[in-house]
VEXSE-833586 format. One line per 3 residues: number of its first residue (from 1); their letters; for each residue x, y, z of N, C-alpha, C. Coordinates in steps of 0.001 Angstrom, whole numbers, plus 500000, padded with zeros to 6 digits. Layout:
residues N
NUM	A	X/Y/Z/X/Y/Z/X/Y/Z; ...
END
This chain:
residues 83
1	XXX	501022/498711/500036/500043/499967/499994/500864/501199/499981; 500869/502006/499196/501757/503335/499020/501014/504464/499944; 499873/504729/500134/499394/505507/500846/499563/505241/502358
4	XXX	499898/506210/503112/499993/506179/504684/498534/505748/505160; 498405/504578/505981/497068/504139/506391/496126/505406/507035; 496677/506340/507644/496120/507347/508199/495580/508368/507313
7	XXX	496384/508429/506291/496089/509261/505157/495065/508813/503977; 494577/507700/504164/493628/507342/503127/492390/507839/503042; 491861/508307/501875/490827/508892/501434/489642/507952/501584
10	XXX	488496/508167/501853/487583/507518/502070/487143/506612/500769; 487347/507027/499677/487181/506108/498480/488201/504996/498447; 489438/505316/498777/490668/504335/498885/490271/503479/499979
13	XXX	489963/503802/501086/489613/502999/502380/488533/501906/502013; 487090/502578/501300/486295/501732/500936/486533/500719/500025; 487285/501009/499196/487813/500048/498157/488552/499079/498673
16	XXX	489163/499217/499854/489836/498060/500544/489070/497215/501528; 487778/497686/501825/487083/497527/502894/486721/495899/502777; 486485/495371/501803/485974/494001/501535/487275/493153/501937
19	XXX	488310/493491/501426/489612/492631/501671/489989/492719/503065; 489887/494007/503743/490076/494097/505111/489115/493136/506036; 487790/493177/505562/486767/492295/506215/487178/490997/505951
22	XXX	487738/490485/505011/487858/489153/504790/489140/488602/505504; 490054/489540/505824/491372/489037/506650/490947/488759/508166; 489690/489270/508619/489434/488965/509951/490136/490067/510796
25	XXX	490887/491050/510356/491572/492037/511000/490267/492932/511723; 490668/493510/513010/489761/494304/513639/489664/495623/513003; 488876/496022/512006/488879/497094/511171/488393/498368/512250
28	XXX	488013/498184/513169/487457/499435/514089/488966/499931/514794; 489945/499086/514610/491266/499748/515115/491916/500277/513958; 491448/500232/512625/492138/500811/511521/492220/502324/511826
31	XXX	493271/503090/511529/493627/504449/511519/492495/505383/510843; 491935/504978/509799/491110/505621/509022/489907/505773/509651; 489431/504495/510137/488051/504200/510974/488282/505387/512136
34	XXX	489550/505285/512803/489659/506271/513897/489206/507598/513726; 489592/508117/512476/489432/509424/512299/488325/510036/511199; 487508/508967/510852/486469/509346/509677/485102/508867/510283
37	XXX	484310/509696/510625/482957/509480/511169/482134/508798/509936; 482385/509093/508831/481596/508476/507648/481819/507035/507482; 482970/506643/507461/483299/505506/507176/483156/504585/508472
40	XXX	483239/505034/509870/482802/504595/510797/481412/504012/510924; 480476/505199/510288/479029/504751/510270/478787/503694/509133; 479611/503674/508070/479468/502737/506922/479824/501594/507671
43	XXX	480970/501222/508219/481202/500039/508967/480276/499549/510075; 479520/500397/510749/478471/500049/511596/477354/499522/510946; 476852/500126/509794/475850/499853/509003/476067/498297/508332
46	XXX	477175/498147/508053/477513/496705/507324/477655/495792/508388; 478148/496062/509772/478026/495036/510723/476651/494693/511176; 475804/495820/511185/474313/495573/511401/473698/494724/510428
49	XXX	474027/494692/508961/473546/493941/507967/474024/492506/508065; 475300/492334/508281/475754/491040/508581/475256/490333/509705; 474944/490981/510898/474350/490479/511975/472953/490000/511596
52	XXX	472074/490734/510955/470739/490415/510591/470802/489349/509616; 471802/489288/508584/471728/488164/507801/472060/486748/508532; 473079/487023/509424/473337/485762/510375/472095/485071/511095
55	XXX	471163/486164/511557/469952/485750/512165/468652/485054/511326; 468974/485359/510096/467849/485170/508875/468263/483627/508743; 469523/483450/508581/469813/482129/508181/470376/481263/509077
58	XXX	469729/480151/509538/470071/479055/510414/471287/478279/509944; 472128/478177/510941/473290/477436/510577/472917/475904/510109; 473664/475351/509087/473104/473988/508763/474283/473089/509417
61	XXX	474023/472163/509999/475020/470978/510185/475073/470018/509434; 476357/469685/508965/476291/468633/507890/476236/467122/508673; 476027/466347/507827/475543/464998/508188/476579/464381/508884
64	XXX	476762/463597/509838/477741/462942/510519/478637/462320/509650; 478066/461352/508590/478871/460652/507675/479611/461559/506581; 479506/462764/506659/480138/463589/505425/481685/463432/505325
67	XXX	482250/463455/506487/483908/463220/506247/484020/461721/505757; 483417/460783/506286/483439/459528/505674/483432/459421/504093; 482297/460080/503590/482051/460187/502143/483160/460943/501477
70	XXX	483539/461901/501932/484853/462510/501331/485981/461771/501330; 486252/461163/502534/487520/460320/502550/487373/459127/501514; 486307/458564/501455/485965/457625/500453/486218/457933/499077
73	XXX	485632/459162/498652/485841/459827/497591/487115/459987/496977; 487989/460569/498011/489513/460842/497771/490179/459454/497531; 489888/458510/498244/490438/457260/498046/490232/456561/496853
76	XXX	488803/456674/496566/488449/456214/495107/489165/456756/493866; 489434/458119/494083/489869/459016/493062/491399/458652/493142; 492256/458210/494263/493454/457903/494151/493722/456482/493492
79	XXX	492878/455773/493987/492879/454432/493563/492546/454291/491936; 491661/455082/491325/491734/455015/490042/492557/455857/489053; 493427/456532/489764/494516/457323/489236/495739/456390/489163
82	XX	495866/455142/489997/496807/454255/489972/496926/453381/488702; 495783/453069/488139/495741/452155/487007/496530/452427/485878
END
Protein backbone atom coordinates (compact mmCIF):
# COMPACT_ATOMS: atom_id res chain seq x y z
CA UNK A 1 0.00 0.00 0.00
CA UNK A 2 1.58 3.27 -1.07
CA UNK A 3 -0.68 5.61 0.91
CA UNK A 4 -0.15 6.03 4.63
CA UNK A 5 -2.99 4.20 6.43
CA UNK A 6 -3.92 7.38 8.33
CA UNK A 7 -4.09 9.43 5.13
CA UNK A 8 -6.34 7.14 3.09
CA UNK A 9 -9.21 8.87 1.39
CA UNK A 10 -12.67 7.45 2.05
CA UNK A 11 -12.77 6.13 -1.53
CA UNK A 12 -9.44 4.33 -1.10
CA UNK A 13 -10.42 2.94 2.31
CA UNK A 14 -13.80 1.74 1.08
CA UNK A 15 -12.14 0.09 -1.93
CA UNK A 16 -10.07 -1.97 0.54
CA UNK A 17 -12.91 -2.61 2.98
CA UNK A 18 -14.02 -5.99 1.59
CA UNK A 19 -10.42 -7.25 1.70
CA UNK A 20 -9.96 -5.94 5.25
CA UNK A 21 -13.15 -7.65 6.38
CA UNK A 22 -11.99 -10.87 4.72
CA UNK A 23 -8.74 -10.89 6.68
CA UNK A 24 -10.58 -10.95 9.98
CA UNK A 25 -8.61 -7.88 11.05
CA UNK A 26 -10.22 -5.68 13.69
CA UNK A 27 -11.29 -2.93 11.31
CA UNK A 28 -12.48 -0.70 14.12
CA UNK A 29 -8.80 -0.30 15.07
CA UNK A 30 -7.84 0.85 11.56
CA UNK A 31 -6.42 4.40 11.62
CA UNK A 32 -8.85 5.64 8.95
CA UNK A 33 -11.86 4.44 10.95
CA UNK A 34 -10.46 6.16 14.02
CA UNK A 35 -10.50 9.52 12.22
CA UNK A 36 -13.44 9.28 9.80
CA UNK A 37 -17.02 9.41 11.10
CA UNK A 38 -18.45 8.64 7.65
CA UNK A 39 -16.51 5.38 7.28
CA UNK A 40 -17.21 4.46 10.92
CA UNK A 41 -20.93 4.81 10.18
CA UNK A 42 -20.55 2.71 7.02
CA UNK A 43 -18.76 -0.01 8.98
CA UNK A 44 -21.47 0.04 11.65
CA UNK A 45 -24.14 -0.31 8.95
CA UNK A 46 -22.30 -3.24 7.36
CA UNK A 47 -21.95 -4.95 10.74
CA UNK A 48 -25.68 -4.48 11.38
CA UNK A 49 -26.52 -5.98 7.97
CA UNK A 50 -24.17 -8.93 8.54
CA UNK A 51 -25.71 -9.63 11.96
CA UNK A 52 -29.23 -9.49 10.50
CA UNK A 53 -28.20 -11.93 7.76
CA UNK A 54 -26.75 -14.33 10.35
CA UNK A 55 -30.07 -14.26 12.21
CA UNK A 56 -32.06 -14.93 9.04
CA UNK A 57 -30.03 -17.94 7.99
CA UNK A 58 -29.92 -20.77 10.46
CA UNK A 59 -26.66 -22.69 10.51
CA UNK A 60 -26.78 -26.03 8.72
CA UNK A 61 -25.00 -28.90 10.38
CA UNK A 62 -23.50 -31.35 7.88
CA UNK A 63 -24.49 -34.99 8.23
CA UNK A 64 -22.24 -36.99 10.54
CA UNK A 65 -21.09 -39.25 7.71
CA UNK A 66 -19.88 -36.35 5.52
CA UNK A 67 -16.17 -36.77 6.29
CA UNK A 68 -16.46 -40.50 5.73
CA UNK A 69 -17.93 -39.86 2.26
CA UNK A 70 -15.22 -37.31 1.46
CA UNK A 71 -12.46 -39.71 2.54
CA UNK A 72 -13.97 -42.52 0.44
CA UNK A 73 -14.24 -40.23 -2.60
CA UNK A 74 -10.59 -39.18 -2.25
CA UNK A 75 -9.48 -42.79 -1.84
CA UNK A 76 -11.53 -43.86 -4.89
CA UNK A 77 -10.02 -41.06 -6.94
CA UNK A 78 -6.49 -41.99 -5.83
CA UNK A 79 -7.16 -45.66 -6.59
CA UNK A 80 -8.50 -44.86 -10.08
CA UNK A 81 -5.39 -42.76 -10.80
CA UNK A 82 -3.06 -45.72 -10.03
CA UNK A 83 -4.35 -47.83 -12.92
